[in-house]
C-alpha positions in Angstrom: 36.0 32.7 -35.9 35.7 31.3 -32.6 33.5 28.6 -34.7 36.1 27.7 -37.2 38.5 26.9 -33.9 35.8 24.3 -32.9 36.4 22.3 -35.7 40.0 22.3 -35.0 39.5 20.0 -32.4 41.8 17.3 -32.3 40.7 14.0 -34.2 40.6 11.9 -30.8 38.2 14.6 -29.0 35.7 14.3 -32.5 35.4 10.8 -31.9 34.9 10.8 -27.9 32.4 13.4 -28.6 30.6 11.8 -31.4 30.7 8.4 -29.4 29.1 10.2 -26.2 26.3 11.6 -28.3 25.8 8.1 -30.1 25.5 6.2 -26.5 23.0 9.2 -25.3 20.7 9.5 -28.5 20.5 5.9 -28.2 20.1 5.0 -24.4 18.2 8.1 -23.9 14.8 6.2 -24.1 16.3 3.8 -21.5 17.3 6.6 -19.3 14.3 8.8 -19.4 11.5 6.3 -20.0 8.5 8.1 -21.3 6.0 4.8 -20.9 6.3 3.8 -17.3 2.5 4.0 -15.7 1.7 6.2 -13.1 -1.4 5.4 -12.0 -2.0 1.6 -12.2 -4.7 -0.3 -11.1 -4.7 -4.3 -10.2 -7.3 -6.3 -10.3 -5.8 -9.6 -8.6 -4.2 -10.1 -5.1 -1.2 -11.6 -6.3 -0.2 -8.9 -8.8 -1.1 -6.1 -6.2 1.5 -8.2 -3.5 3.8 -8.3 -6.7 4.0 -4.9 -7.6 4.2 -3.8 -3.9 7.4 -6.0 -3.3 8.9 -4.9 -6.5 8.6 -0.7 -5.1 5.6 0.0 -7.3 3.2 0.6 -4.6 3.3 4.6 -4.9 2.1 3.9 -8.5 -0.7 1.6 -7.6 -3.9 4.2 -7.2 -6.2 1.0 -7.0 -7.0 -2.3 -6.2 -10.0 -5.1 -6.3 -11.7 -6.1 -3.3 -9.8 -8.8 -2.7 -6.6 -7.3 -2.6 -5.9 -6.8 1.3 -2.3 -7.3 1.3 0.2 -5.3 1.8 -1.8 -3.1 4.6 -1.1 0.0 2.4 -2.8 -1.4 -0.7 -5.5 1.3 -1.6 -8.4 -1.2 -1.5 -11.5 -0.2 -3.7 -15.1 -2.0 -4.3 -13.4 -2.8 -7.6 -14.5 -6.3 -8.1 -12.3 -8.8 -10.2 -14.7 -11.4 -10.3 -16.9 -8.9 -12.1 -14.9 -6.1 -13.3 -17.0 -2.6 -15.0 -15.1 -0.8 -17.1 -17.0 2.1 -16.3 -16.1 1.9 -12.5 -12.4 1.3 -13.7 -12.3 3.8 -15.9 -12.9 6.4 -13.3 -10.1 6.3 -11.9 -8.3 7.3 -14.7 -5.5 4.8 -15.0 -2.6 4.4 -17.2 -2.5 0.8 -17.2 -4.8 -2.2 -15.4 -3.4 -5.5 -14.9 -5.7 -8.9 -14.2 -5.7 -11.9 -14.0 -8.5 -13.1 -15.7 -10.3 -11.5 -19.0 -14.2 -11.6 -17.8 -16.6 -10.4 -20.3 -13.6 -9.2 -22.6 -13.1 -6.4 -20.5 -9.4 -6.3 -21.9 -10.9 -5.5 -25.5 -13.2 -2.7 -23.6 -10.5 -1.0 -21.9 -8.1 -1.1 -24.8 -10.9 0.3 -26.9 -11.3 3.4 -24.7 -7.2 4.0 -24.0 -6.6 1.8 -20.8 -3.6 -0.1 -21.6 -4.0 -3.5 -20.1 -2.1 -6.3 -19.0 -3.2 -9.5 -18.9 -1.2 -12.4 -16.6 -3.0 -15.6 -15.9 -2.4 -17.3 -12.6 0.9 -18.9 -12.1 1.5 -22.5 -12.4 4.8 -22.9 -11.0 7.8 -20.7 -9.3 9.3 -20.3 -12.3 5.9 -18.7 -14.0 6.3 -16.2 -10.4 9.8 -15.3 -11.2 8.5 -14.4 -14.7 5.5 -12.7 -13.6 8.0 -10.8 -11.0 10.3 -9.6 -13.5 8.1 -8.9 -16.2 6.1 -6.5 -13.8 9.4 -5.0 -12.8 10.4 -3.9 -16.6 6.7 -2.6 -17.6 6.9 -0.6 -13.9 10.5 0.8 -14.1 11.1 -1.4 -11.0 13.5 -3.6 -12.9 16.2 -3.5 -10.4 13.8 -4.1 -7.4 12.5 -7.5 -9.4 15.5 -8.6 -9.9 16.5 -8.5 -6.1 13.0 -10.2 -4.7 
């Protein structure tokens, strides 16, 4: 009997409930992003600085040997000039971000299931802002990126 009474709810409440469900399922991917990387490797000093400036530092598990800023960056012996796929894979990253595709490293990493982002060195200020916003979106730090 109680079940039948639920369907007798006024029209405006049914419409409100329907809209609430619609928005929840429409935006649930935005509210609960599943593909935000938790283990990032940066093979570029400029990318490392951007990642830390937008608040993605906790997601960064390793950086190349030239990424000496900020001081808390987890510097490793990984080389951005001669990247080694096996050495990178040992860190079990969700994402590797690099500026150059030396030795077809992007294809190799993708082949073994490691996602990559190739961001060539910025040429001008607009490129820098674009990279900051792009990395903010890809790391789940869009708001912080818009504030940089």
